[in-house]
C-alpha positions in Angstrom: 134.3 -5.6 66.6 134.0 -1.8 65.6 136.3 -0.9 62.5 137.0 2.9 61.5 138.5 2.7 58.4 140.4 0.4 55.7 144.1 -0.8 55.9 145.9 1.9 53.3 149.5 2.0 52.2 152.1 4.0 53.8 155.5 4.2 54.2 155.5 3.3 57.9 155.0 0.1 59.5 151.3 -1.2 58.9 150.0 -0.4 62.4 146.5 -1.1 64.5 144.9 0.5 67.0 143.3 -1.9 69.5 140.8 0.3 71.7 139.0 -2.0 74.7 136.3 -1.3 77.1 137.6 -3.7 79.8 135.9 -4.6 82.5 137.7 -2.4 85.4 136.3 0.3 82.8 133.5 2.5 84.4 133.5 5.4 82.0 129.9 6.6 81.0 131.0 7.4 77.8 133.2 5.3 76.0 133.5 6.5 72.5 135.4 9.7 74.9 137.4 7.1 76.2 138.0 5.6 72.7 139.0 8.9 71.2 141.0 10.1 74.0 143.3 6.6 73.6 143.3 7.8 69.5 144.3 11.4 70.7 147.2 9.9 72.7 148.3 7.9 69.5 148.5 11.6 67.7 149.8 13.2 70.4 152.6 11.0 70.0 152.9 11.6 66.2 152.3 7.8 65.2 150.7 7.2 61.8 148.0 4.3 61.9 146.4 2.5 59.5 143.0 0.8 61.1 141.9 1.0 64.4 139.0 -1.7 66.1 137.5 -1.2 69.6 135.6 -4.0 71.3 134.1 -4.9 74.8 135.5 -7.5 77.1 133.8 -8.6 79.3 136.5 -10.4 81.0 140.6 -10.3 81.3 142.8 -13.2 80.7 145.8 -13.5 82.6 147.9 -14.9 79.9 146.9 -13.3 77.0 144.3 -9.9 78.5 141.8 -10.8 75.5 139.5 -13.6 75.6 140.1 -16.3 73.5 137.4 -15.5 70.7 138.6 -12.2 70.7 142.0 -12.8 70.8 141.6 -14.5 67.4 139.7 -12.4 65.4 142.6 -9.6 66.2 144.7 -12.2 65.1 143.2 -12.9 61.8 142.5 -9.4 61.2 146.6 -8.9 61.5 147.8 -11.8 59.5 145.6 -10.8 56.4 146.7 -7.7 56.5 150.4 -7.9 57.6 150.0 -5.7 60.5 153.4 -5.4 62.1 152.7 -3.0 65.0 149.9 -3.2 67.5 149.0 -0.2 70.1 146.7 -1.4 72.6 144.6 1.3 74.6 145.4 -0.8 78.2 148.3 -1.1 80.4 149.6 -5.1 79.6 151.7 -7.1 81.7 155.1 -8.3 80.6 153.3 -11.9 80.2 150.3 -10.8 78.2 152.4 -8.3 75.9 154.8 -11.4 75.4 152.2 -13.3 74.6 150.1 -11.3 72.2 153.3 -10.3 70.3 154.3 -13.9 69.7 150.6 -15.0 68.6 150.2 -12.0 66.4 153.6 -11.7 65.4 154.2 -8.7 65.2 155.4 -5.6 67.9 153.0 -4.9 70.8 152.5 -1.5 72.5 150.4 -0.7 75.4 149.3 1.6 77.1 152.1 2.7 79.5 154.6 2.1 76.6 152.7 5.2 75.0 152.6 7.7 77.7 156.0 7.1 78.2 156.8 8.2 74.7 154.7 11.1 74.9 156.5 12.1 78.6 159.9 11.7 76.5 159.4 14.1 73.8 157.8 16.0 76.0 160.1 17.0 78.7 162.7 19.4 78.3 163.9 20.6 81.5 167.3 18.4 82.7 164.6 17.4 85.8 161.7 16.5 83.3 164.3 14.4 81.1 165.7 12.4 84.2 162.1 11.7 85.4 160.9 10.6 82.2 164.2 8.5 82.1 163.7 6.9 85.0 160.3 5.9 84.5 161.3 4.5 81.1 164.4 2.1 82.4 161.9 1.6 85.3 158.9 -0.2 82.5 162.2 -1.8 79.8 163.7 -3.5 83.3 160.2 -5.5 83.9 160.4 -5.9 79.8 164.2 -7.7 79.1 162.8 -10.5 76.5 161.8 -7.4 74.1 165.9 -8.0 73.0 164.9 -11.7 71.9 165.2 -14.8 73.3 169.0 -14.7 74.0 168.2 -12.6 77.2 167.9 -16.2 79.0 170.6 -17.9 78.2 173.8 -18.0 80.2 177.0 -16.1 80.2 178.9 -18.9 82.2 182.3 -20.1 80.8 183.7 -23.9 81.1 185.8 -24.5 83.9 183.5 -22.2 86.5 181.7 -22.6 89.5 177.7 -23.0 88.9 175.9 -21.5 86.6 177.4 -17.8 85.0 174.9 -15.0 85.1 172.5 -14.4 82.4 172.1 -12.2 79.5 168.9 -11.2 81.2 170.4 -10.9 84.4 173.1 -8.9 83.2 170.8 -6.4 81.1 168.6 -5.8 84.5 171.8 -5.1 86.8 173.2 -2.7 84.1 169.7 -0.9 84.4 169.6 -1.1 88.3 172.4 0.5 88.3 171.9 3.3 85.5 168.3 3.8 87.5 170.5 4.4 90.8 172.6 6.6 89.0 169.8 9.2 87.9 167.9 9.4 90.5 171.3 10.4 92.9 171.6 13.2 89.6 167.9 13.9 90.5 167.8 13.9 93.9 170.4 16.8 93.4 168.0 18.9 91.2 165.5 18.2 93.6 167.6 20.3 96.5 168.0 23.1 94.1 164.1 23.0 94.1 163.5 22.6 97.8 165.8 25.4 98.7 164.1 27.6 95.9 160.9 26.7 97.8 162.2 27.4 101.2 162.9 30.8 100.4 159.2 30.9 99.0 158.0 29.4 102.2 160.0 31.9 104.5 158.9 34.8 102.7 155.4 33.7 103.0 154.8 34.6 99.5 151.3 32.5 99.0 151.6 29.4 96.2 148.6 28.4 94.1 148.9 25.8 92.0 146.8 24.7 89.0 146.0 20.7 88.7 143.7 18.5 86.3 143.4 16.3 83.9 145.9 16.7 80.7 144.5 18.9 77.7 142.1 20.6 79.7 143.7 24.0 79.8 145.6 24.7 82.4 148.5 26.2 80.2 146.4 28.0 78.1 144.8 29.4 81.7 148.5 30.1 83.2 148.7 32.4 79.7 145.8 34.2 80.5 146.7 35.0 84.5 149.9 36.0 83.8 150.7 36.4 80.5 153.2 33.8 80.2 154.0 32.0 77.0 153.8 28.6 77.8 153.2 25.9 75.1 149.1 25.6 75.0 148.0 23.5 72.2 145.2 20.4 71.4 148.0 17.5 72.4 148.0 15.5 75.4 151.1 16.2 77.7 151.9 19.1 75.5 154.0 20.8 78.7 155.5 18.4 81.6 157.7 20.9 82.9 156.4 23.1 86.1 156.5 26.8 85.1 155.9 29.4 88.2 155.2 32.8 87.3 154.0 35.8 89.8 150.4 36.4 89.8 148.8 40.0 89.9 145.3 40.5 90.6 144.5 44.4 90.4 147.6 45.2 90.0 148.7 43.8 93.7 150.8 40.6 93.9 148.5 37.9 94.8 151.4 35.1 95.3 152.7 32.9 92.4 151.1 30.6 90.6 152.5 27.0 89.1 151.5 24.6 86.2 151.8 20.9 86.3 151.9 17.6 84.6 148.4 16.7 83.6 146.5 13.5 84.8 145.2 11.0 83.1 143.5 7.4 83.6 146.1 4.9 84.2 149.1 7.0 84.4 151.8 4.7 84.7 152.7 4.2 88.5 156.5 4.6 87.9 155.9 8.0 86.2 154.1 9.3 89.5 156.6 7.6 91.6 159.6 9.7 89.5 157.5 12.7 89.0 157.2 13.0 92.9 159.9 15.6 93.5 158.0 17.8 91.1 154.7 17.2 92.2 155.5 17.6 95.6 154.8 21.3 95.2 151.1 20.6 95.3 151.3 19.4 99.5 153.2 23.3 100.0 150.4 25.0 98.0 148.0 27.1 99.7 145.6 27.0 97.1 144.6 24.0 94.5 142.7 25.0 91.4 141.6 22.0 89.6 140.9 22.9 86.1 138.5 20.7 84.6 137.0 20.6 81.1 133.5 20.6 81.4 132.7 20.5 77.8 133.9 16.5 78.1 131.3 14.3 78.3 133.6 12.1 81.2 134.2 15.3 83.3 133.3 13.4 86.1 135.8 10.6 85.6 138.8 12.8 85.3 137.9 14.5 88.3 137.8 11.1 90.2 141.5 10.2 88.5 142.5 13.9 89.6 141.2 13.2 93.1 142.5 9.9 93.4 146.4 10.8 92.2 145.9 13.7 95.0 144.8 11.1 97.5 147.7 9.2 96.9 150.1 11.7 97.0 148.4 12.7 100.2 147.7 16.5 99.1 144.9 17.9 101.5 144.7 21.5 100.3 142.3 24.0 100.1 140.6 23.3 96.8 138.5 25.3 94.1 137.2 23.6 90.9 137.2 25.5 87.6 134.9 24.2 85.2 136.8 25.6 82.0 135.2 25.9 78.1 132.1 27.2 79.5 131.7 28.9 75.9 130.6 25.0 75.0 126.9 23.5 75.5 127.3 21.8 78.6 124.1 21.1 79.7 123.5 18.0 78.3 126.1 16.2 80.3 127.4 18.6 83.0 123.7 20.1 84.6 124.0 22.7 87.2 122.8 19.9 89.9 125.3 17.9 89.0 128.6 20.8 88.6 127.3 22.0 92.1 128.0 18.8 93.9 131.7 20.1 93.7 132.1 22.9 96.0 133.6 25.4 95.7 133.6 26.1 92.3 134.0 28.5 89.5 132.7 28.5 85.9 135.2 30.1 83.2 136.3 30.2 79.4 140.1 30.8 79.8 139.9 31.7 75.9 139.4 35.3 76.7 140.2 37.9 79.7 136.5 38.3 80.1 136.1 34.5 80.6 138.2 33.9 83.7 136.6 37.1 85.3 134.6 34.7 87.9 138.0 33.3 88.7 139.7 36.6 88.8 136.5 37.4 91.3 137.6 34.6 93.2 141.0 35.1 93.8 140.6 39.0 94.6 138.7 37.9 97.5 140.4 34.5 98.8 143.4 35.2 101.4 145.6 32.6 103.0 145.7 33.1 107.0 148.9 34.8 107.7 151.5 33.0 110.2 151.5 33.9 113.9 154.1 35.9 114.8 156.2 34.6 117.9 154.9 35.4 121.3 158.4 36.0 124.2 156.5 32.9 125.6 157.1 31.1 122.6 160.4 32.4 121.7 
């Protein structure tokens, strides 16, 4: 069990990060995966006191960790009076409850961490609703966090049969609130659908930027359209879809949209909640999958994005845009491997000259114009 630093005294709950190389994790560069986990924590503005990184050969259904690792971490928590533990993997409600009781501290898993980041990053009404729905669905499966009283019945003397438990009452309340939020989201989605129909009727080509989180999509959008979208070194810095007109050589080529970034083990509830937004991808004429070619795990990132696109049933023309070409890449991204992903262009979104290869591609790119109905078709 590798440690990164000693515990220090701060004005926040003593927090321990536990990065895990699980058996299902096929990432070749595990250090990069651990770095991403720490980046997730930092993106959530969480201060932590120590971090340990471990490898698990199997997953225990009740406690996630094997017995030996569980005891090591429990002893570390007890010795240093740890109050919060953040784990790099998603946990089941049962695993989270069992670990919390054994360690005697609050447990946060990967899903909770990502949901909190989304909650802080959503700014539009639609984005806030989508995140709130996902958060409530997550909370619904974890009513034990309210305490043991959640399982106590709320019956009364002389009543017929057992009364409704506090747990059941809480779940019913959450279900009702989710239903209310979904109705509101559906109304907002209708507005988006109307705007999309107007665009389709006017035959304006639609291009969408997709990719793993923090690959430079927002920076690229700013470079192509002179937009002022927030672009910083933070995971999920922007969630709300931004659409701008795209001009090449002074001629309007269509519109281009930035979409939410993806990540490994993205909570299914988030994908479900963002379906109305991600539906833009299904209507796009061209997808630009932005890939951070300077990241050693760029192949795994492509696989994650392609997997989510398949789940969304998105089968569109796709161009791999290998970004950050200004960084040395040959060591972990040799040309022969890059050429397996076709078509592709190499760019650096930091400058106008750096995006030249993409501009050249877009200059010659055209979609088939819709057929004009003949008299027989009419």
